[in-house]
C-alpha positions, 0 to 999 in steps of 0.5 A, a space after each residue: 320421267 318424275 323425280 323419283 325415276 331420275 333418282 334412280 337412274 343416277 343410282 344405276 349410273 353411280 353403280 355401274 360407274 363403281 364397278 367398272 371402276 373397281 373392275 378395271 382397278 382390279 385388272 390393273 393390279 392383276 397386271 401389276 403382280 403378273 410383271 412383278 412376278 415375271 422380274 422377281 425370284 423369291 430367296 426360298 427358291 434359291 439353291 443353297 449355291 445361289 444364296 452364296 453368291 449373294 451373301 456376304 459376311 463383314 467382320 470389323 476389328 477395333 484396335 482398342 477394346 471399347 464399345 456401347 452396349 445397349 440392352 433392348 428387350 433381353 438382346 444385348 447389342 454391342 456397338 464397338 465403333 465409338 463415334 457410332 456409338 455417340 451418335 446412337 446414344 444422342 437419339 431419342 430413345 424410342 427412335 434409337 430402339 427402333 434403329 438398334 432392334 432393326 439394324 443391329 438384332 435383325 428384327 423386321 418393321 412387324 416385330 419391332 412393332 409388336 414389341 414397342 406396341 406401335 404400328 409399322 407404319 410408326 415404325 417406319 417413320 421413327 426408323 427414317 427420321 432416325 436415320 436422317 437425324 444419325 446421319 447429320 450427327 455422324 456428318 457433323 463429327 466427320 465419321 467416316 473422314 
């Protein structure tokens, strides 16, 4: 066997291995999606009665009318809880904006990413970091105690 034949054999062996690996990864993905499809149900396929069972509405009334208002991209966001407002105000603006847009303005991560001109993964990181910091601040202020 010459060196050229040996190299050709090695290339063919690697190609074969790569094709098999890709094939089995594809099969695994297909099986996983099939399993999830059996367990999950799309919300859009629910009837109105079923949707009502899954939804809830929370309304909070505070004794005093103190509130903190943030204005983000033309969206007025009102925080009526003074401690939560104070904790949110103490967060860095980049992280605070992600939290406010996600939890109070009802925007999802891709929408926030487009608004702030950052990637979806950056939005996710900022949100998790901000949540951890907010949790620490609220615990320090004995929020909910």
